[in-house]
Backbone bond lengths (Angstrom), bond angles and torsions (degrees), N, CA, C in turn:
res aa  C-N    CA-C-N  psi(-1)  N-CA   C-N-CA  omega(-1)  CA-C   N-CA-C  phi
1 X - - - 1.460 - - 1.523 109.60 -
2 X 1.338 118.40 159.97 1.465 121.13 178.45 1.525 110.44 -78.70
3 X 1.341 115.85 -163.15 1.467 120.25 177.96 1.527 110.53 -55.87
4 X 1.302 115.72 133.56 1.461 122.85 -177.32 1.529 110.09 -93.83
5 X 1.334 116.81 99.41 1.464 120.67 -178.20 1.527 112.10 -64.10
6 X 1.310 116.73 -23.21 1.467 120.34 -179.53 1.525 112.39 -75.38
7 X 1.340 116.38 -3.40 1.468 119.33 -178.68 1.522 113.05 -77.06
8 X 1.332 117.71 -10.32 1.466 120.04 179.02 1.533 109.38 -58.72
9 X 1.309 116.12 127.77 1.458 121.36 -178.19 1.512 113.91 91.50
10 X 1.328 117.20 -10.25 1.461 119.09 179.25 1.525 110.47 -76.87
11 X 1.310 115.47 149.26 1.459 121.45 -177.40 1.522 111.13 -117.43
12 X 1.319 114.71 154.95 1.442 120.39 169.83 1.517 109.05 -81.13
13 X 1.312 116.15 -177.96 1.460 121.04 175.49 1.526 108.36 -102.18
14 X 1.313 117.76 157.99 1.468 119.96 -175.23 1.525 112.61 -56.39
15 X 1.317 115.28 135.12 1.457 123.14 173.92 1.528 107.58 -123.66
16 X 1.310 117.21 159.11 1.459 120.70 -177.97 1.518 110.93 -124.79
17 X 1.310 114.94 153.66 1.468 122.00 175.80 1.525 108.11 -146.63
18 X 1.314 115.84 126.28 1.464 121.81 176.36 1.523 108.60 -116.15
19 X 1.315 116.77 142.19 1.461 122.28 178.98 1.514 109.59 -138.62
20 X 1.328 114.86 163.91 1.458 119.60 177.38 1.524 109.73 -134.04
21 X 1.305 115.69 -175.00 1.470 122.31 -176.52 1.521 111.32 -55.73
22 X 1.328 117.23 -42.01 1.467 120.81 -177.34 1.521 111.18 -63.03
23 X 1.328 117.32 -39.92 1.465 120.74 179.11 1.528 111.10 -61.00
24 X 1.335 115.84 -41.84 1.459 120.27 -179.74 1.525 111.34 -67.17
25 X 1.331 116.67 -39.42 1.461 121.02 178.21 1.529 111.04 -64.87
26 X 1.333 116.26 -44.11 1.458 120.94 -178.58 1.530 110.52 -63.76
27 X 1.324 116.70 -40.44 1.461 119.94 177.66 1.526 110.76 -61.74
28 X 1.331 116.73 -44.27 1.468 120.45 -179.70 1.526 111.06 -58.22
29 X 1.332 116.74 -42.98 1.466 119.98 177.07 1.530 110.28 -65.68
30 X 1.327 116.78 -35.73 1.451 121.54 -178.47 1.513 114.00 -65.89
31 X 1.345 117.31 -24.15 1.465 120.75 177.47 1.532 110.95 -107.70
32 X 1.333 116.16 21.24 1.455 120.76 167.25 1.505 118.41 93.72
33 X 1.315 118.83 3.07 1.462 119.19 178.90 1.530 110.20 -59.93
34 X 1.318 116.43 136.77 1.449 122.12 174.69 1.510 116.12 84.85
35 X 1.340 118.73 -5.73 1.468 120.28 -177.52 1.524 110.89 -65.36
36 X 1.332 116.99 -49.67 1.462 120.45 -176.64 1.529 111.78 -72.47
37 X 1.337 116.66 -36.64 1.461 121.12 -177.23 1.523 108.49 -147.29
38 X 1.324 118.11 90.82 1.468 121.50 -174.79 1.522 114.91 -59.36
39 X 1.326 118.03 -23.63 1.467 119.93 -179.26 1.525 110.64 -116.67
40 X 1.331 116.32 28.53 1.458 120.61 -174.57 1.514 115.01 -102.65
41 X 1.337 115.40 -134.94 1.465 121.98 -165.90 1.520 114.53 -75.53
42 X 1.333 119.64 -7.26 1.464 120.24 -176.76 1.530 113.25 -110.87
43 X 1.320 116.32 19.29 1.465 119.71 -179.47 1.525 112.93 -60.03
44 X 1.334 117.27 -27.63 1.453 119.27 179.89 1.526 111.87 -67.39
45 X 1.331 116.91 -17.91 1.464 120.77 178.66 1.533 113.07 -101.31
46 X 1.326 117.36 -17.76 1.470 120.95 -174.61 1.525 114.43 -110.83
47 X 1.325 118.10 -8.56 1.469 120.70 178.96 1.530 110.13 -136.55
48 X 1.321 115.02 156.81 1.469 120.95 179.53 1.526 112.25 -117.22
49 X 1.343 117.55 -3.16 1.465 119.22 -174.62 1.527 112.81 -138.92
50 X 1.332 117.15 28.14 1.456 120.54 175.39 1.528 109.23 -77.04
51 X 1.317 116.15 132.14 1.451 120.73 -176.47 1.534 111.03 -58.58
52 X 1.324 116.21 125.53 1.456 121.86 177.39 1.520 114.51 77.35
53 X 1.334 118.31 7.96 1.465 122.38 -178.92 1.527 109.28 -124.92
54 X 1.326 116.45 118.63 1.462 121.01 177.13 1.521 109.63 -87.66
55 X 1.329 116.25 135.95 1.459 119.27 179.01 1.523 110.89 -64.95
56 X 1.338 115.57 140.36 1.458 123.20 174.73 1.522 108.61 -129.50
57 X 1.324 115.40 166.42 1.462 121.53 -177.78 1.519 109.47 -114.71
58 X 1.323 116.89 132.27 1.460 120.64 175.59 1.526 109.79 -60.75
59 X 1.328 118.07 135.64 1.470 119.78 -178.98 1.526 114.14 -57.64
60 X 1.344 117.46 -34.97 1.464 119.90 -178.23 1.526 113.13 -72.62
61 X 1.312 117.42 -5.90 1.470 121.78 175.71 1.521 111.06 -53.65
62 X 1.337 116.62 -29.36 1.465 120.39 -174.95 1.527 113.08 -63.34
63 X 1.349 118.85 -20.49 1.471 119.17 -179.59 1.524 111.30 -64.10
64 X 1.329 117.85 -20.06 1.459 120.68 -178.67 1.525 112.40 -66.76
65 X 1.323 116.72 -16.93 1.463 119.46 -179.70 1.522 111.29 -59.14
66 X 1.328 117.05 -34.14 1.451 120.19 -177.84 1.515 113.40 -62.57
67 X 1.342 117.60 -31.30 1.460 121.46 -179.12 1.530 112.42 -94.59
68 X 1.310 116.50 -29.00 1.463 119.79 -169.06 1.524 115.38 -102.52
69 X 1.329 118.19 -11.69 1.461 119.87 179.31 1.530 110.25 -64.83
70 X 1.300 116.32 139.32 1.465 121.67 -175.10 1.523 111.19 -127.13
71 X 1.344 114.38 161.42 1.447 119.85 -178.34 1.520 110.02 77.54
72 X 1.298 118.05 160.02 1.452 120.50 179.69 1.519 111.43 63.89
73 X 1.334 116.37 -157.99 1.452 120.49 179.14 1.523 109.83 -146.43
74 X 1.314 115.71 153.66 1.451 122.20 177.72 1.521 110.39 -80.15
75 X 1.322 116.44 153.36 1.466 120.75 176.04 1.522 111.35 -61.84
76 X 1.342 117.98 -26.09 1.463 120.81 179.77 1.520 111.83 -61.99
77 X 1.317 117.56 -18.41 1.462 120.28 177.66 1.530 110.99 -68.39
78 X 1.336 116.37 -13.98 1.466 121.14 178.95 1.526 112.46 -93.78
79 X 1.334 116.72 -3.44 1.474 120.72 -170.21 1.520 113.97 -81.27
80 X 1.334 118.45 -1.44 1.452 120.25 -178.52 1.514 110.91 102.60
81 X 1.324 116.59 -167.70 1.462 121.27 -178.91 1.522 109.94 -105.15
82 X 1.320 115.91 141.88 1.462 122.36 179.05 1.522 107.51 -163.33
83 X 1.323 115.00 163.10 1.463 120.99 178.49 1.529 108.07 -82.22
84 X 1.328 119.00 113.05 1.466 120.23 -177.02 1.524 113.38 -61.50
85 X 1.336 117.30 -19.71 1.466 119.96 177.27 1.522 111.51 -70.15
86 X 1.332 116.21 -16.80 1.466 121.35 -179.08 1.524 112.24 -93.86
87 X 1.319 117.25 5.52 1.458 121.83 -176.70 1.532 110.39 -91.44
88 X 1.339 116.41 127.47 1.459 122.77 179.92 1.526 108.73 -123.00
89 X 1.321 116.22 132.67 1.467 120.87 177.64 1.525 109.39 -68.88
90 X 1.325 117.18 122.17 1.457 121.00 -177.00 1.517 114.21 -97.72
91 X 1.317 117.04 -54.20 1.463 121.92 -177.25 1.520 110.13 -138.20
92 X 1.347 114.92 155.30 1.466 120.53 177.09 1.512 109.68 -144.37
93 X 1.327 115.56 134.91 1.455 120.73 174.98 1.517 110.39 -134.82
94 X 1.326 116.36 149.36 1.462 121.50 174.18 1.524 108.57 -134.71
95 X 1.322 115.92 146.45 1.462 122.23 174.02 1.513 108.04 -134.94
96 X 1.317 115.93 123.75 1.464 121.85 -176.67 1.526 109.95 -101.46
97 X 1.315 116.62 126.34 1.460 120.62 174.84 1.526 111.60 -84.36
98 X 1.333 115.27 -22.14 1.464 122.32 179.83 1.526 107.08 -169.99
99 X 1.323 117.88 166.38 1.465 119.11 -179.67 1.527 112.14 -61.34
100 X 1.310 116.34 146.81 1.459 122.00 178.39 1.528 108.76 -77.71
101 X 1.325 118.68 129.20 1.472 120.04 -179.77 1.529 111.51 -70.24
102 X 1.320 115.62 158.06 1.463 121.67 -178.65 1.529 111.29 -62.02
103 X 1.297 117.11 -32.66 1.457 120.88 172.64 1.513 108.34 -141.11
104 X 1.317 116.03 149.88 1.455 118.95 -178.56 1.511 111.65 174.54
105 X 1.317 114.71 -175.55 1.458 121.66 177.98 1.517 108.31 -143.59
106 X 1.328 116.32 139.57 1.456 121.00 178.27 1.523 110.34 -121.37
107 X 1.328 114.31 159.87 1.450 122.83 163.99 1.514 106.20 -112.80
108 X 1.323 117.29 133.25 1.453 120.72 -175.04 1.522 110.21 -130.98
109 X 1.332 115.68 135.99 1.462 122.52 177.50 1.518 107.93 -129.51
110 X 1.343 116.47 128.84 1.462 119.39 179.93 1.521 111.26 -112.36
111 X 1.334 114.48 164.76 1.459 122.16 -175.75 1.525 109.23 -144.02
112 X 1.323 117.04 140.05 1.464 120.71 173.19 1.522 108.27 -80.43
113 X 1.323 116.60 117.89 1.461 121.37 -175.65 1.520 113.77 -101.19
114 X 1.330 117.36 -12.18 1.455 119.68 178.92 1.517 111.46 -169.95
115 X 1.341 116.28 147.38 1.464 123.26 172.69 1.519 106.85 -133.57
116 X 1.314 116.84 121.05 1.456 120.96 -172.05 1.526 111.52 -124.21
117 X 1.323 114.60 141.86 1.456 122.06 -179.28 1.528 109.15 -94.73
118 X 1.326 116.41 109.64 1.458 121.40 -179.83 1.531 112.25 -102.94
119 X 1.327 117.31 17.27 1.450 120.87 178.26 1.514 112.46 82.80
120 X 1.336 116.77 -75.78 1.462 120.86 -179.71 1.526 112.50 -79.31
121 X 1.308 115.78 -8.47 1.449 119.19 -179.32 1.514 110.90 -166.90
122 X 1.312 115.56 177.65 1.460 122.11 178.09 1.520 109.45 -117.97
123 X 1.319 116.04 143.95 1.462 122.31 174.75 1.530 108.14 -107.62
124 X 1.320 115.72 129.29 1.461 121.04 175.37 1.532 107.67 -116.85
125 X 1.318 116.14 121.74 1.462 121.96 -179.06 1.524 109.78 -105.74
126 X 1.330 116.14 138.93 1.456 120.90 -179.02 1.528 111.19 -133.96
127 X 1.321 114.82 159.56 1.459 122.29 172.96 1.515 108.02 -135.74
128 X 1.332 116.37 138.47 1.465 120.67 -179.66 1.519 109.49 -129.23
129 X 1.317 116.16 137.12 1.464 122.61 178.35 1.523 108.89 -112.23
130 X 1.329 115.17 129.26 1.463 120.36 -179.70 1.517 110.33 -115.31
131 X 1.332 116.31 132.40 1.462 121.72 176.19 1.527 108.65 -117.48
132 X 1.316 115.20 143.19 1.460 121.00 -179.52 1.525 109.22 -78.70
133 X 1.319 116.30 127.54 1.463 120.69 -175.75 1.526 111.74 -62.16
134 X 1.335 117.16 -31.86 1.465 120.39 -174.86 1.526 113.04 -63.46
135 X 1.354 117.27 -31.10 1.471 118.51 -178.02 1.522 113.45 -135.34
136 X 1.347 117.05 2.24 1.477 122.76 178.43 1.524 112.97 60.11
137 X 1.332 117.02 25.16 1.462 121.05 178.28 1.530 109.98 -107.37
138 X 1.351 116.55 152.76 1.467 119.52 -178.38 1.526 112.08 -58.96
139 X 1.343 115.71 139.35 1.456 121.50 178.14 1.527 111.22 -112.76
140 X 1.341 116.69 -49.12 1.458 119.49 178.18 1.527 110.16 -156.93
141 X 1.344 114.34 166.78 1.462 122.90 177.42 1.518 108.62 -128.95
142 X 1.318 116.72 138.13 1.461 122.25 176.76 1.522 109.11 -116.09
143 X 1.322 117.38 134.63 1.458 121.69 170.03 1.516 107.41 -121.72
144 X 1.322 116.06 144.54 1.458 119.66 -175.40 1.520 109.74 -154.57
145 X 1.322 115.77 154.12 1.457 120.27 169.52 1.516 108.88 -136.98
146 X 1.329 115.27 145.81 1.456 121.01 176.62 1.523 108.61 -125.33
147 X 1.329 115.62 147.06 1.463 122.75 176.53 1.524 107.04 -107.09
148 X 1.333 116.47 124.22 1.461 121.01 -178.62 1.521 108.16 -109.37
149 X 1.321 115.77 106.08 1.463 121.98 -176.41 1.528 110.38 -62.76
150 X 1.342 115.48 134.62 1.455 121.23 175.41 1.512 115.22 86.88
151 X 1.335 117.83 0.36 1.460 120.26 -176.66 1.528 112.74 -107.56
152 X 1.335 117.83 13.13 1.459 120.91 177.40 1.522 111.33 -89.17
153 X 1.341 114.64 -168.89 1.453 120.10 177.37 1.505 114.84 79.64
154 X 1.340 118.16 18.79 1.461 120.32 -179.40 1.529 112.39 -95.77
155 X 1.361 115.30 3.47 1.457 118.88 175.39 1.504 115.58 82.52
156 X 1.306 116.95 17.89 1.460 120.18 -178.55 1.516 113.47 -87.83
157 X 1.306 115.76 -179.87 1.459 123.64 177.77 1.524 109.55 -59.35
158 X 1.346 117.19 135.60 1.462 120.09 179.03 1.521 112.27 -78.86
159 X 1.316 117.69 -14.41 1.453 120.27 177.07 1.513 113.13 88.41
160 X 1.338 116.93 178.49 1.469 121.69 -178.15 1.527 111.16 -59.05
161 X 1.326 115.91 139.75 1.470 120.39 179.85 1.517 112.79 -113.75
162 X 1.325 117.41 -15.81 1.463 120.32 -178.67 1.527 110.28 -72.55
163 X 1.328 115.83 132.26 1.458 120.63 176.97 1.526 109.48 -85.31
164 X 1.304 116.27 135.56 1.461 121.16 178.22 1.521 109.53 -112.58
165 X 1.313 115.08 163.03 1.471 121.52 175.89 1.532 111.88 51.28
166 X 1.330 115.29 50.44 1.461 120.73 178.92 1.522 109.16 -77.50
167 X 1.317 117.09 130.50 1.468 121.55 -178.28 1.527 110.33 -63.16
168 X 1.338 117.72 130.79 1.467 120.90 178.65 1.527 111.81 -64.81
169 X 1.306 115.66 155.58 1.468 120.92 177.66 1.528 109.62 -89.76
170 X 1.307 114.77 60.20 1.465 122.27 176.12 1.509 108.48 -151.61
171 X 1.309 115.87 168.44 1.459 119.91 179.47 1.527 109.89 -63.70
172 X 1.317 117.72 142.64 1.467 120.06 178.92 1.522 111.49 -68.83
173 X 1.319 115.43 155.76 1.463 120.56 176.60 1.529 111.29 -77.68
174 X 1.303 116.20 -26.22 1.461 121.85 175.80 1.528 107.69 -139.97
175 X 1.309 116.57 141.84 1.462 121.80 173.88 1.523 107.70 -139.21
176 X 1.330 115.99 121.47 1.454 121.98 -177.20 1.527 108.58 -121.90
177 X 1.321 116.89 127.92 1.461 120.85 178.51 1.523 110.39 -112.32
178 X 1.321 115.96 127.19 1.455 122.85 175.70 1.526 108.62 -118.04
179 X 1.307 116.27 140.69 1.456 121.60 175.53 1.525 109.32 -95.30
180 X 1.327 117.16 122.41 1.464 118.95 173.98 1.527 109.18 -82.32
181 X 1.315 116.27 156.64 1.457 122.13 -179.28 1.529 110.45 -88.64
182 X 1.327 118.01 152.71 1.466 119.80 175.17 1.527 112.87 -58.25
183 X 1.336 117.01 -28.22 1.462 120.98 179.59 1.533 112.11 -103.89
184 X 1.326 116.93 21.52 1.472 120.79 -175.59 1.526 112.41 -56.99
185 X 1.336 116.36 -42.89 1.463 119.54 -178.27 1.526 111.44 -65.95
186 X 1.333 117.64 -34.97 1.460 120.82 179.09 1.522 110.88 -66.14
187 X 1.321 116.21 -33.39 1.453 120.85 178.23 1.524 110.99 -76.52
188 X 1.331 116.64 -44.80 1.470 120.11 -177.22 1.531 111.53 -64.74
189 X 1.338 118.00 -36.02 1.459 120.75 -176.34 1.524 112.62 -61.19
190 X 1.336 117.17 -21.61 1.462 120.82 179.95 1.519 112.19 -68.66
191 X 1.333 117.01 -12.13 1.464 120.27 176.95 1.525 112.77 -87.04
192 X 1.341 117.74 -1.31 1.460 118.25 172.10 1.504 117.67 142.00
193 X 1.338 119.00 -31.36 1.464 120.90 -176.63 1.525 109.21 -91.01
194 X 1.334 117.08 96.49 1.464 122.44 -175.61 1.538 112.83 -95.38
195 X 1.321 118.07 19.56 1.464 121.57 178.67 1.533 109.95 -53.03
196 X 1.348 118.33 123.22 1.468 120.21 -177.40 1.525 114.18 -65.30
197 X 1.320 118.14 -11.16 1.461 120.59 174.73 1.520 110.95 -56.57
198 X 1.335 116.27 -24.14 1.461 121.52 -175.67 1.532 113.05 -101.07
199 X 1.331 116.77 3.49 1.469 118.38 -176.66 1.529 114.44 -143.99
200 X 1.316 117.97 -20.09 1.460 122.23 -173.97 1.523 110.05 -113.14
201 X 1.345 116.96 112.92 1.458 120.22 -176.58 1.527 112.34 -63.57
202 X 1.314 117.81 -33.19 1.460 119.55 178.14 1.527 110.26 -62.50
203 X 1.316 115.66 -35.93 1.466 121.21 179.22 1.526 110.16 -71.81
204 X 1.341 117.28 -45.68 1.463 119.98 -178.72 1.523 111.75 -70.34
205 X 1.340 117.71 -26.14 1.466 120.85 175.78 1.524 111.00 -60.40
206 X 1.330 116.22 -37.97 1.461 120.84 179.29 1.525 110.46 -61.37
207 X 1.330 116.03 -34.96 1.458 120.70 179.26 1.516 113.82 -81.66
208 X 1.339 116.81 -2.20 1.461 120.28 178.02 1.507 114.50 83.34
209 X 1.342 117.64 17.50 1.462 121.02 -179.77 1.536 110.21 -95.37
210 X 1.336 117.22 147.82 1.471 119.49 -179.30 1.519 113.33 -67.96
211 X 1.312 116.96 -22.86 1.457 122.60 176.69 1.522 107.62 -163.85
212 X 1.332 119.18 170.08 1.461 120.26 178.92 1.528 111.50 -54.48
213 X 1.323 115.59 135.77 1.457 121.01 -175.46 1.531 111.37 -91.21
214 X 1.313 115.40 163.68 1.459 121.38 177.74 1.528 109.60 -77.55
215 X 1.299 116.68 145.68 1.459 121.29 175.40 1.536 109.30 -59.59
216 X 1.332 116.18 136.86 1.456 119.10 176.05 1.517 112.13 -59.23
217 X 1.327 116.39 -37.64 1.463 119.28 -179.68 1.521 112.59 -73.60
218 X 1.339 117.30 -16.36 1.460 119.56 171.53 1.531 108.99 -72.44
219 X 1.331 116.94 -45.35 1.468 120.83 173.56 1.526 110.17 -57.05
220 X 1.311 116.29 -40.60 1.473 122.48 178.05 1.529 110.27 -60.48
221 X 1.330 116.44 -41.46 1.458 120.67 179.11 1.516 112.67 -67.22
222 X 1.344 117.40 -41.39 1.464 120.39 174.75 1.527 110.09 -58.36
223 X 1.329 115.54 -42.85 1.468 120.45 -179.50 1.526 110.88 -64.80
224 X 1.326 116.44 -42.36 1.461 120.09 177.77 1.515 112.18 -60.35
225 X 1.334 117.81 -37.01 1.474 121.42 176.52 1.520 111.04 -60.10
226 X 1.339 116.32 -42.73 1.463 120.07 -179.08 1.528 111.26 -65.35
227 X 1.320 116.88 -40.54 1.468 120.59 178.48 1.522 110.65 -66.80
228 X 1.316 116.12 -41.72 1.462 121.15 179.85 1.524 111.12 -62.55
229 X 1.328 116.82 -43.23 1.459 120.92 -178.42 1.525 112.07 -73.02
230 X 1.340 116.85 -41.92 1.466 120.93 -172.86 1.517 113.34 -76.93
231 X 1.341 117.23 -35.41 1.466 120.20 -171.78 1.527 114.21 -117.45
232 X 1.337 117.40 -12.31 1.464 120.00 -176.33 1.522 113.23 -121.93
233 X 1.322 118.11 5.68 1.459 120.02 -177.99 1.514 113.26 56.57
234 X 1.340 116.91 31.63 1.472 123.87 -178.55 1.530 113.26 61.09
235 X 1.338 116.38 24.90 1.464 121.22 178.01 1.529 108.93 -102.12
236 X 1.339 118.80 106.78 1.463 120.89 -178.10 1.524 114.01 -58.29
237 X 1.318 118.24 -24.99 1.458 120.55 -179.37 1.526 112.03 -66.05
238 X 1.329 117.56 -20.55 1.472 121.81 -179.43 1.531 112.09 -90.61
239 X 1.307 117.57 -10.08 1.461 123.84 -176.95 1.530 108.28 -87.62
240 X 1.339 118.07 115.84 1.460 120.63 -172.33 1.523 114.46 -108.96
241 X 1.332 118.87 -45.28 1.464 120.15 -176.30 1.517 110.09 -157.67
242 X 1.340 115.24 149.96 1.458 121.93 -178.92 1.524 108.68 -149.13
243 X 1.330 116.30 129.23 1.455 122.02 178.24 1.521 109.36 -132.41
244 X 1.328 117.82 144.83 1.452 120.73 177.01 1.518 111.82 -162.40
245 X 1.337 115.11 160.92 1.464 122.02 -179.71 1.525 109.27 -117.67
246 X 1.321 116.50 126.07 1.460 121.27 178.75 1.526 109.67 -73.71
247 X 1.343 116.68 129.49 1.465 119.34 -174.07 1.520 114.39 -126.00
248 X 1.342 118.97 -13.01 1.462 121.11 178.09 1.517 109.57 -162.16
249 X 1.337 118.10 142.29 1.461 120.45 177.17 1.529 111.49 -66.60
250 X 1.326 115.53 155.14 1.465 123.12 177.03 1.518 108.17 -117.56
251 X 1.324 117.06 140.22 1.456 121.51 175.89 1.524 109.55 -97.76
252 X 1.330 118.25 135.42 1.464 119.85 176.13 1.522 110.76 -54.37
253 X 1.335 115.63 136.87 1.455 121.11 -176.95 1.515 113.51 100.74
254 X 1.342 116.88 -11.10 1.461 120.58 176.79 1.525 110.52 -75.82
255 X 1.320 115.67 153.71 1.460 121.18 169.35 1.531 108.26 -86.48
256 X 1.310 116.29 142.41 1.460 122.49 176.39 1.522 109.22 -117.23
257 X 1.308 116.48 129.07 1.463 120.95 175.98 1.512 109.18 -113.61
258 X 1.326 115.59 124.14 1.462 121.66 -179.88 1.521 107.84 -103.09
259 X 1.333 115.89 114.10 1.456 122.66 178.11 1.520 109.22 -96.72
260 X 1.331 116.37 131.98 1.463 121.43 -173.15 1.522 109.54 -128.65
261 X 1.333 116.14 130.10 1.460 121.85 177.50 1.529 109.69 -116.94
262 X 1.303 116.81 129.83 1.459 122.13 173.54 1.533 108.32 -113.56
263 X 1.330 115.98 169.51 1.461 119.79 177.10 1.512 114.39 78.91
264 X 1.339 118.13 10.42 1.461 120.82 -179.11 1.531 112.29 -98.90
265 X 1.310 116.53 -6.37 1.460 120.45 -178.31 1.515 109.95 -152.18
266 X 1.307 116.75 -146.93 1.452 121.13 -179.78 1.525 110.92 -67.51
267 X 1.327 115.46 157.48 1.458 119.51 174.84 1.530 109.14 -57.97
268 X 1.324 115.15 143.13 1.448 119.44 179.46 1.519 113.96 79.45
269 X 1.335 116.41 18.23 1.464 120.08 175.25 1.522 109.62 -129.04
270 X 1.306 115.79 156.33 1.458 121.71 178.67 1.521 109.40 -149.84
271 X 1.321 115.00 159.79 1.462 122.94 173.41 1.526 106.84 -112.68
272 X 1.328 116.60 140.97 1.464 118.47 178.29 1.523 110.89 -137.96
273 X 1.308 114.20 161.29 1.461 122.28 177.99 1.527 107.30 -151.12
274 X 1.320 117.02 132.20 1.464 121.58 179.75 1.521 109.01 -107.65
275 X 1.340 116.08 132.05 1.456 120.83 -179.56 1.523 110.03 -121.38
276 X 1.346 115.41 150.80 1.449 121.64 178.47 1.518 111.49 -82.77
277 X 1.322 115.03 -176.83 1.459 120.19 -175.60 1.510 114.50 -62.49
278 X 1.344 117.09 -25.83 1.466 120.39 179.85 1.520 112.42 -95.77
279 X 1.341 117.17 6.80 1.452 121.06 177.21 1.514 115.45 92.13
280 X 1.337 118.26 -5.51 1.462 118.83 179.47 1.527 109.63 -72.66
281 X 1.316 116.58 149.65 1.458 121.39 -179.62 1.528 109.17 -81.07
282 X 1.325 116.87 126.64 1.466 121.21 -178.83 1.529 112.73 -110.95
283 X 1.330 117.58 -23.29 1.458 123.02 175.30 1.517 106.29 -138.69
284 X 1.328 116.91 116.25 1.459 121.58 -168.03 1.528 110.97 -121.93
285 X 1.345 114.32 169.96 1.468 121.68 175.89 1.520 111.52 51.50
286 X 1.328 115.17 43.65 1.451 120.87 -176.84 1.518 112.65 -81.62
287 X 1.321 116.23 131.17 1.456 122.16 174.25 1.512 110.35 -122.57
288 X 1.329 116.50 141.16 1.471 121.27 -174.98 1.512 109.33 -139.11
289 X 1.338 116.27 139.72 1.457 123.01 175.60 1.516 109.35 -124.66
290 X 1.329 115.98 138.46 1.456 120.21 -175.18 1.530 109.85 -154.64
291 X 1.330 114.83 167.65 1.461 121.24 175.82 1.506 109.93 -111.94
């Protein structure tokens, strides 16, 4: 059957994900920590035994739950049948209730919150709530949307049309440039997303790319690092929420510049936009909340 419009509001069953210090360290390396200065300001994310430095976890680490949670089933299993090769990650949001511990285990349950008809494809929006097993209290929330090419035209709601977090037409208040490595995707995939689109040229050739592309969530992680450093003093406890829309693929080895604007809304909020080496926007309509 095609996309199941009746799946709106349906939930998956509880899944679990456990991680340890090594997983957090590997993720930090996968999103570029330590490349520019291996013994510098990000040692709390890349080492566990540096004298006088306690290990911390990058807030964007929580996105790995979507790939690594096991047992049960995802709410997307209720969305109908479609070709998974036609699925493109559209948007990603995270909300942190508290800092992520260096090691722990969560239970996560997701829900389909919307299904929209975009004509050439369908958008499926989901929300997932994660609770820490150690105390059964909320740890973080994930929101996401995917675009499934060829599954539109069913006459459903087109969904929200208003654009949010539009970048101002002025110079950013902060601009941070990170250089990705030529093998960045090979490193990031070790954290859970083994899609061959990011490692196998024969696979990426089918998609029309010159070489395997970088994971969108890797770009998201680089962007989260810039927000954490620029507005939170690298303190994960001050990092509250981050939302963005993927707008263009990134090739490993490209430089990423994260432009950040403050003062455009309430205190403790910012707008961001990430651009590739040629100036094209790769992560757009970014909204950030912090303390």
